[in-house]
C-alpha positions in Angstrom: 0.0 0.0 0.0 1.3 3.5 -0.9 1.1 6.3 1.6 1.2 9.9 0.4 3.8 12.5 1.3 3.8 13.5 5.0 2.0 10.4 6.1 4.2 8.4 8.5 2.3 5.2 9.2 4.5 2.1 8.7 2.9 0.3 5.8 4.4 -3.2 6.1 2.3 -5.8 7.9 3.5 -7.7 10.9 3.2 -11.5 10.2 2.1 -14.3 12.5 4.9 -15.8 14.5 6.3 -19.1 13.1 6.3 -21.2 16.3 7.7 -24.6 17.1 4.9 -27.1 17.9 6.6 -27.8 21.3 6.3 -24.2 22.4 4.5 -23.9 25.8 1.0 -22.4 25.4 1.9 -19.5 27.7 4.9 -18.5 25.6 3.0 -19.1 22.3 0.1 -17.0 23.4 2.3 -14.2 24.6 4.2 -14.1 21.3 1.0 -14.0 19.3 -0.4 -11.3 21.5 2.8 -9.2 21.0 2.7 -9.6 17.2 -1.0 -8.7 17.0 -0.6 -5.7 19.2 2.4 -4.4 17.3 0.6 -5.0 14.0 -2.4 -2.9 15.2 -0.1 -0.2 16.6 1.6 0.2 13.3 -1.8 0.3 11.5 -3.2 3.0 13.8 -0.3 5.2 14.8 2.3 7.3 13.1 6.0 7.0 13.8 6.0 10.0 16.1 3.0 8.7 18.0 4.7 5.3 18.4 7.8 6.9 19.8 6.0 9.2 22.2 7.2 8.7 25.8 4.2 8.1 28.1 5.7 7.2 31.4 8.8 5.9 33.2 9.1 2.1 33.2 9.9 -0.1 36.2 13.4 -0.5 34.7 14.0 3.3 35.1 13.9 4.0 31.3 11.1 5.9 29.4 8.1 3.9 28.1 7.2 4.6 24.5 3.6 4.3 23.3 4.6 1.2 21.2 6.1 -0.4 24.3 3.0 0.2 26.3 0.6 -1.2 23.6 2.6 -4.4 23.2 3.2 -5.0 26.9 -0.4 -4.5 27.7 -1.4 -7.2 25.3 1.1 -9.6 26.8 0.0 -8.8 30.3 -3.6 -9.7 29.4 -2.3 -13.0 28.0 -0.3 -13.8 31.1 -3.4 -13.0 33.3 -5.5 -15.4 31.2 -3.0 -18.1 31.9 -2.7 -17.3 35.6 1.1 -16.8 35.6 3.2 -14.0 37.1 4.8 -11.5 34.8 8.2 -9.8 34.9 8.4 -7.2 32.2 10.5 -4.2 31.3 7.8 -1.6 31.8 5.4 -3.1 34.3 8.0 -4.7 36.6 6.9 -7.8 38.6 3.1 -8.6 38.5 2.5 -11.3 41.2 -0.5 -13.6 40.5 0.6 -16.1 43.2 1.8 -18.6 40.7 5.0 -20.7 40.8 5.5 -19.9 37.1 6.6 -16.5 35.9 6.7 -15.2 32.3 9.9 -13.1 32.0 9.7 -10.9 28.9 11.2 -8.1 26.9 7.9 -7.3 25.2 9.5 -5.2 22.4 13.2 -5.3 22.3 14.5 -2.7 19.9 11.7 -0.2 20.7 13.3 2.7 18.8 13.7 0.5 15.8 10.1 -0.5 16.0 8.8 3.0 16.4 10.8 4.2 13.4 9.9 1.3 11.1 13.4 -0.2 11.1 12.7 -3.9 10.8 14.8 -5.0 13.7 12.7 -5.6 16.8 11.6 -8.7 18.6 9.6 -10.3 21.4 11.6 -12.3 23.9 10.2 -14.4 26.7 11.2 -17.1 29.2 9.1 -19.3 31.3 10.6 -19.7 34.8 9.3 -22.0 37.5 10.5 -21.1 41.0 13.2 -18.8 39.5 14.5 -21.6 37.3 14.2 -21.1 33.5 12.5 -23.9 31.6 12.2 -22.6 28.1 12.7 -19.5 25.9 11.2 -18.0 22.8 12.5 -15.1 20.7 10.4 -13.8 17.8 11.7 -11.4 15.1 8.4 -9.5 14.8 8.9 -8.1 11.3 9.5 -11.5 9.7 7.7 -13.9 12.1 10.9 -16.0 12.4 11.4 -17.5 15.8 14.0 -19.3 18.0 12.8 -21.7 20.7 14.8 -23.7 23.2 14.2 -25.8 26.3 16.6 -25.5 29.2 19.1 -28.4 29.4 18.3 -29.7 25.9 20.2 -29.2 22.7 18.6 -27.3 19.8 18.9 -27.4 16.0 20.8 -24.1 16.3 24.6 -24.3 16.5 27.0 -21.4 17.2 29.9 -20.7 15.0 32.2 -22.4 17.5 34.7 -19.5 17.3 37.1 -19.3 20.2 39.1 -16.1 19.5 38.0 -12.5 19.4 40.6 -11.4 16.7 38.8 -11.3 13.4 35.4 -12.3 14.9 32.0 -11.0 13.8 30.7 -9.1 16.8 27.6 -7.1 17.6 27.9 -4.4 20.2 25.7 -2.0 22.0 26.2 1.6 20.8 29.2 3.2 22.6 28.3 4.9 25.9 30.3 7.9 27.1 31.4 6.1 30.3 32.6 3.0 28.5 34.2 4.2 25.3 37.6 2.8 26.0 36.1 -0.7 26.6 34.0 -0.4 23.5 37.0 0.5 21.4 39.1 -2.4 22.8 36.5 -4.9 21.6 35.8 -3.1 18.3 39.5 -2.9 17.4 39.9 -6.7 17.6 36.7 -7.6 15.8 36.9 -8.4 12.1 33.3 -7.3 11.5 31.2 -5.1 13.7 27.5 -4.5 13.8 25.2 -2.3 16.0 21.6 -3.5 15.4 19.9 -2.0 18.5 18.2 -5.1 19.7 20.0 -7.3 22.2 17.6 -10.2 22.1 17.8 -10.6 18.4 21.6 -10.2 18.3 21.9 -12.9 21.0 19.9 -15.5 19.0 22.1 -14.7 16.0 25.0 -15.9 18.1 23.0 -19.0 18.9 22.5 -19.9 15.2 26.1 -19.0 14.2 25.3 -15.9 12.1 27.6 -13.8 14.4 30.3 -14.9 16.8 29.4 -12.7 19.8 27.3 -10.0 21.2 28.4 -7.7 24.0 27.6 -4.8 26.2 31.3 -3.8 26.6 31.2 -2.6 30.2 28.4 0.0 30.2 26.2 -1.9 32.6 23.1 -1.3 30.5 21.3 -4.6 30.3 18.5 -5.9 32.6 17.6 -9.5 33.2 14.7 -9.2 30.7 17.3 -8.3 28.0 19.3 -11.4 28.7 16.8 -14.0 29.9 16.1 -15.7 26.5 19.8 -15.7 25.6 20.6 -17.5 28.9 18.5 -20.5 27.7 19.0 -20.4 23.9 22.7 -19.6 23.5 24.0 -22.4 25.9 21.7 -24.9 24.3 23.4 -24.1 21.0 26.9 -24.6 22.4 27.7 -21.0 23.5 27.9 -19.1 26.7 26.2 -16.1 28.3 28.2 -14.2 31.0 28.6 -10.8 32.6 31.8 -9.0 31.6 32.5 -8.3 35.3 31.9 -11.8 36.4 28.6 -11.2 38.2 26.0 -13.9 38.4 23.1 -13.6 36.0 19.9 -14.4 37.9 16.2 -14.0 37.6 15.7 -11.1 40.0 12.4 -9.0 39.9 14.5 -5.9 40.7 14.8 -4.3 37.3 17.1 -1.6 38.5 19.9 -4.2 38.5 22.2 -4.0 35.5 24.7 -6.3 33.8 27.3 -6.0 30.9 26.1 -9.2 29.2 28.1 -11.1 26.7 26.7 -13.9 24.5 29.4 -15.8 22.7 29.9 -18.8 20.4 32.0 -20.6 23.1 32.8 -20.2 26.7 36.4 -19.5 25.7 35.3 -16.6 23.4 33.0 -15.2 26.1 36.0 -15.1 28.5 38.2 -13.4 26.0 35.6 -10.7 25.3 35.2 -10.2 29.0 39.0 -9.9 29.5 39.2 -7.4 26.7 36.4 -5.3 28.2 38.2 -5.3 31.6 41.5 -4.4 29.9 
């Protein structure tokens, strides 16, 4: 469909997620709710409207309209299934269940609001704080990555063990961590900044890139890393914090990590060592 000059709706439709048959109904319903809400948001709102900041999220960062629309739909899904919710904007919603749906409802919000086709839903089911399975859906294509904790997956990492010459995704450089960013960038053979941690992490899991890293800026929350913590190890890789802190499912979204997802534990350690100098 063609839109005239000055009209800033995003014309391309959001497809249905392509989900593995084994996906838990709670995760599957949440992913479908996210895609449907994002599809409707793009149909009804302009780019500036989608990017409008409506409130401050539980993680201490502004909530865009597009974030709110997608998260609200997922929250309704979680409520229907009677599970707790831990989400970027709403924080922890306790339904008295032993099962919690841990989500980044719309990772890559700025991309999503602008029409850049790099954003995703990422969710983990955790029972008594132990992750059981994870699902990441690339919303603009419907492509998905599913993994069950402790089981191998069809995805395999590249197997790379050294940083020199590696294909690396990084967060954009932050003023307080520029030296660390440059140390990693200088050793990488190919560098990408895609603006979506969850999608970049599953690209590590399937071997498209060798590593993703927040090089020391302490930007990432557990909702950014949760799906990677299941999917990347199941594909032969590793997810660590650059400073050696334990990654754990904590409802306190003010906690931050410098997460690294890498093709092998050895590469993860080398990226961390490079960050620390």
